[in-house]
N, C-alpha and C positions, 0 to 999 in steps of 0.2 A: 240178141232177140230178133228173130227174123219176121215175126208177126206181132202187130200191136193188139193185145187182148182187149175186147170190148163186148159189152152186152147191149144189143139194140132194142129199143122200145118200138114194137111193131103193132101196137093196138090199133086196129082199124085200118092199117096200111095195106095197100095192094101189093101182093108178092106173086111172082110167077114161078111155077115148077114145070119144066119142059121134060116130058117123058111119061111113060105109062106103066113102068115095072115096079118091082118092090122097092127099089131105091127111091123112086119118085114118091111112092106112097109114104115111105118113112119120113122123107123131108117135108112133104105136105102136112103130115100129121104133126110134126114138131112145130111148124109155122102156125098151124091152127091152135095148138096149145099155147103159143105165145100171143094169141089174140089177133093174128093177121087175117086179112081176107085173101084167100088163095085162089089163083086161077090156074087150073091144070090144063096144059096144052099138049094134047096127044091125039092122033087119029083113032087109036084103039087102046083104051085103058085096060090093063090087066085086071085079074081078079082082086088083087089088093087095093088097087085104085077104085074099082067098082064098089067094093065094100065101103071104102072111105066116103065115096060120093053118096052112098045111101044113108050114111049115119051122120055126116058132118053138118047138114043143114045149109042155110043160106051163105055161110062163111066160105064155102067151097063151091066153085063153079067149074064147068068143063067146057073147053073150046076144042072141038073135034077137028083140029087142023094140024098140018105140019108147021113147025115154027118158021116164020119169016121175019127178017129184020124190020123193026118198027113195032112189033107186038110188045116189046119191052118198055116202050115209052110210058113214063109216068109210074113205073114200078119202083118200090122202095128197095127191093132185093129180088134177085133172080137165081134160081137153081137149075142147072142143066143135068139131066139124069137119063138121057136116051141110050147111052152106051154106043152111039154112032159117032164116029170121028167127025164127019162133015157137019152134022147138026150141032153137036156140042161145041165145035169150034166157032160156028156161026153165032151161037148164043153168046159165047165169050166175047167175040169181036164186037158184036152189036152193043153189048153192055159196056165194054171198055170205051167205046166211042161216046157214050152218053154219061160216063162216070157213075154207072149203077153198080153197086156191089154184086159180084157174081161168083158162084161156086159151081164147078163141074165135078160131079161125084167121081172120086177116084182119080182125078186129074189135077194135081196141085199146080201144074204149069198153066192150066186154063182156069185159074181161080184167083180172084183178088182177095178172098178171105177163106179161112179154114173153118169148117164146121167141127167143133170139138166134141169129144165124148163128155156127156153130162152126168154129174151126180146131183140129182134134183131133190132138194129138201126145201122147196119153195116156202118163203121167199129167198131162202139161202140156196145158192147154186154154185157148184164147183165145176169148172170146165177144164178138161185135160186135152192137150193137143201136142202132137209131135211135129207139127208143121207139114203133115203129109208124109213124113219120112218113115214112120213106124206106127201106123194106126193100131196094129195088134197090141203093141206095147202100151199105147194110151188106153186101150180097152182093159188090159190087165190091171193097170194102175187104178182105173176107175172102179173095177170090181173089188179091189182091196179096200178102197176108200168107202165103198158101199157098206162093207162089214164093220168099218171103224166109226162111222158117223151115224148115230141113232136118228131115226125119223123124227123124233121129238125136237131135234135142232131146228126144224122148220117152225115149230110152234114157239120156240125160244126167240127166233129171229122175228116172228110175227109180233110177239109181245114187245120186243124192243122197238119195232116200227110204230106200234100204237102209242108208245110212251115217249117217242123221240122228241116231239115238239114241247111236251111238258118239261122234259129234262133240259132242253135247250133254253127255255124261258127261266128255269130255276137256276141253272148254272151257265152263265153267259160266256165264261172263259172256255175255249175249246180244249185246252190241256186238262182243265179240271173235269170237263165232261168225259174225256178219254179215260181218266183214272176211275171215274165213277162207273163207267160201263165195264171196265176191266174187273172192278170189284163185284159188279152184278154177275157177270158171266163166270167168275171164279167161285161164287159163293152160294148161299142157301137158295136164292131166287132161282138160279139156273137148275139146281138140283130138284127143286119142286116141280119145275116144268118137265124135266126128264122123267119124273115120277108120276106125271099126269095130274098134278095138283096146280093148275094154272091160276085159280083164284088166290090160292095161298102165295104163289109166286108174285102176283101183282101186288098183293098187300106187303110182302117183304120188300119189293122194289120201292114202293111208296115210303116205307119206313126208312130205308136207306137214303132216299132222296131228302126227306125232312131232316135227317141226321146230318147229311152233307151240307145242306143249306145253313145249318146252325153253327157249323164250325168255320174257323177262318180258312182262307185260301190254303191249299195244300203246300207243305214245305218241300223244297227241292231236295234232291238226293244225288249222290255221285256213285256210279258203278265203275270200279276199276277192274277191267276185264282183260285177261290174257288171251290174245287172239291165236296163240300157238305159232308154230314155225312157218305156216303158209298154207298147208292143205286144209281147206274148210271142213273136211270130214273129221279133223282132229279137235274141233271145238267141243267144249262140254255142253251138255243140255242146259245147264244154268246160264252159260254165256249166251247161248242162242235166245233164251227166254228174255234176258235183260236187253239184248240187242234189239229185240222187237218192241221193247217198252220205252226206249229212250226218246227224249224230245230233241236232243242235240248230241252229236258225237264229235269228240276231239280225237283224231287218229294220227298215229305215227306213219312213217313211210313203211307200209306193210309189204311183206314178201309177196303176197298174193292180193292184188287189189280187189279180186272177186269177193273177199271177205266183207267188203263194204256193201255188197249187194244183199247181204243177209240182215243189214240194219233196217229198221222200219223206214219205209219209203218216204214218209213225211218228215223224218228227222233232219234237222239242219246239220250239215257236215262241215267241220272246220279242220283243215289240215294243219298239224303242228309238228310234222315229222322233222327229225334232225338228221342231217348228213354231216360228215366231217367238214368243218369250215363253213357250213351254211345251215342256219337254224331258221325255220319258218317262224317260230316263236321261241324266245329264250325260255329256259326251264322256269325261271322265276315268274315270267308272264303266264306260262301255262298254269302254274299253281294258283295265281290270282284269278285267272279266267274260270277255273273250276269253281272257285268260291263265288264269283260274280254271277255265274249262270245258275248255280244252285240257289242263291238268294233270290233270284227272279222266279223261283218256284219250279224250275225245270228239272227233269230227270236227265242227268248228264252222264253219258257213256264215255269213259276214257279208255279207248281201245289201244292196247299196246301189243306189239309183236312178242311172241314167246310167252314168258311168265313175267308179270309186272314187278315181282320182287327179285328177279335175277338179272342184274345189270340193266334194269328197266326204270330205276329211280322212282319206283312206286312208293317207297317209304317216304321220300321227300314230299310227294304229292299229298299223301294222307296226313302228314304232319300239319299242313296248312288247313286241311279240312277239320282236324281235331281242334286246332286253335280257334277256329271260327264256329265251332259247334255245328258242323254240317254233317248230316247222316251219310254214311257211305257203306258200300259193300266191296269186298275184294274177291274176285273170282280167279283162282289160279289157272294157268294154261300149261299145255305141253311146252316145255322150254325148247329153245332153239338147239341146245345141246342134245337133248333127248331125241328130238325130231331128226336132226342131222345124223346122229349116230345110228339110229334105227334104220333110216332110209338108205344110208350109205353102207350098211352092213359092217360097221365098225363098233363093236361092243365097247361100252364105257369101262366095264370090268370083265375079266375072263379068268377062270381058275388057272389056266396055263400061262397067261401072258401078263395080266395087269390086276393087281389086288387092290388098287385104289384109283380114285379119279379126283382131279382138281379142276375147278372152273376159275379161270383167270381172265384179266382184261389186258389187251395189248395197247390200250389208249388211256393214259392217265390224264388227270386234270391239266397238267402242263403240256400235254400233247405228245409226250415221248414215252416209249415203252420202258418199263422198269422191271424187267423180268428177274433181275438179280435180287430184288427185294424179297422174292418168294423162294429163293434158293435155300437149301439144296433140292435138287430134283433126282428122282430115282428112275432107273431104266425099266422098272416093272410097274409103272403107273401111267395113266392116261391124262394128258393135259388138254383141256378144251379152252381155247383162247378166243374170247369175244373181241371184236373190233381190232383184230390183228392184221387185217389184210393190207392196209396202207403202209404200215411199218413192218411188213413181214420179214424183210431182210434183216432188220435190226433185231427183231424178235428171235429169229433163228440163230443169229450170231451170239446173242446174249445167252441163249440156252446152251450153246456149245461152250461158251466161256464159263458157264456154271457146272460143267462136267459131263454133259450129255455128248456122246460121240457124234461126229458129223454124219455118219451113216444111220443115225437113229430115224426110224420111219416117221414120216409126217405127211399130212394131207390137208387140202382145203376143200370144204364142201360148200358150194355156192347155191343159193336159191333152194335150200333144202326143202324136201317134201313137195315141191311144185313140179309141174312138167318141165320147167327150165333147169332142174337140178343138174349140177355138174360136180364130179369128184376128180380132183387132180392129185395124183400120188407122187411122192418123191421122198426125200429125206431132208435133214436140216441143212445139208450142203446145197441141194439142188432145187428145193421147193420154190424159193422166191423167183428164180429164173424161169421155172416151169410155169408159174402163175402169170408172169409177164408175157411169156410166149403165147399162152392160151387166152390172154386178155380177159381174165376172170374179173368180174365186178361184184361189189357187195350187193345185198347182204351175204356174208360168207363167214364161216367159222374155220379156225385152224385147229387141227387135231394132231397131237404129237404123242407117240407111244407105240408099244409093240402090237397093239390090236389093229393098227392101221393095215398091217400086212394081211389081215383077214378079209379085206374088202374084195379082192378078186374071187374069193370063194363064197362069201356071205352076202355080197352086194346084190340083193334081189330086185331093187327098184331101178328102173331105167327111165330117166326123163327124156324129153324129146332130143336134147343136145347129145346126151350119152347114147341114146338109142341109135343115132345115125352112125356112130363110130365109137363103140364102148372102149376100144383099146387106145384111143387117141389121148386119153388123159393119164395114161400110165407111163411113168418115166422109163425109157428103154434101158437106163443104167441102174434101175431100182434093184436093190439086192435083198429086199425083204424076203425071208424064207418062212415056210410054214412047218409046224410040227405035224407029223403023220400019226 
């Protein structure tokens, strides 16, 4: 985040706009709409500024002079819009010296703040900014939002503002109030406002408030959510909705930390991620913590990489919730196997190569791979091995001992679906050494089977590491062949 987003309260504050063209008129008009007292500094105002001066009344004054340092003294905010390099730079330097927020139109390098494109549904306002990098893109996004957000949303926000203190007094707990307002905005009261029936909406809001006061404090709930393999775009709509409603989140060591940015900003964040040989919290303590937090009335988000029921121990976690009668929801996610296979161009099944797929783990409770327990293996199937990176050499050796040839295609897909994705190709004889040479780190999946040889043809996604040298991760002795 290159700029800190903020809405300034400028009621009655003195603001300067330096310039006399259309840009100056637009900025002055916006400041007047925000309640500021605007001083326009320009020797010769253009037609747009002249018209504004005629209609704005006492809130807008004109100083027919060239800007000189010192004029900015006492201003709450300054806009430079002359289009002249020397003057705009002088405005910027003078304001910087006094610590006054300043924006020079079209010059991000001469600005301490960015003026966003606004979608105005007052008192509801949405501001869109590209940080000065792509203002046209920001305007296009604002135009799309204009069509999606009805004007009545402003009336809905106004109703909430009028009722806010009454709701605060009736429901002193902030989490309780949060749930109440979510119920209001998702229900009949909001629909009545959007239909133009504000009196009916207010009556419905009061009915809900009386009903809420009469019931005991809301019960907690647990959301067991699959975060997918890493790419935030692969989250489900339901996952995003629950991530925005959580009061507290317990999260694993995620492939993409950016996933946490999608959780409600006010939510408490508790890392419980597990790595081989090091657990932030033991699984038993995670199970207990979910129950404790839910009993406190909190909505608890358990965010797990991939899918919670696929080597994610989600079943163990909900057993404890059922035992203590805690309500819960389970949201499936795109599994690491699906994500890695799709982004690496290695199909899990293929009519000509693999007619079945098996998902295995290379890390058992005792800490040692036991691939022999799942034998026999077929040459026309795909094996996806979770948690197999640390014991990769033993995994490959055991697969060979179970009958797969040493030249059988194999790969490791690390940081799947993220910009850091890497695919290392080899076979059961060479893969472990290749992974050591490439210094591949988890999270990573091992893929074994004939479809691995399709990666050079079907591998459409290039992460940053692969993009620099896509051929670097292919075994020079790799003998995988393709059917024509």
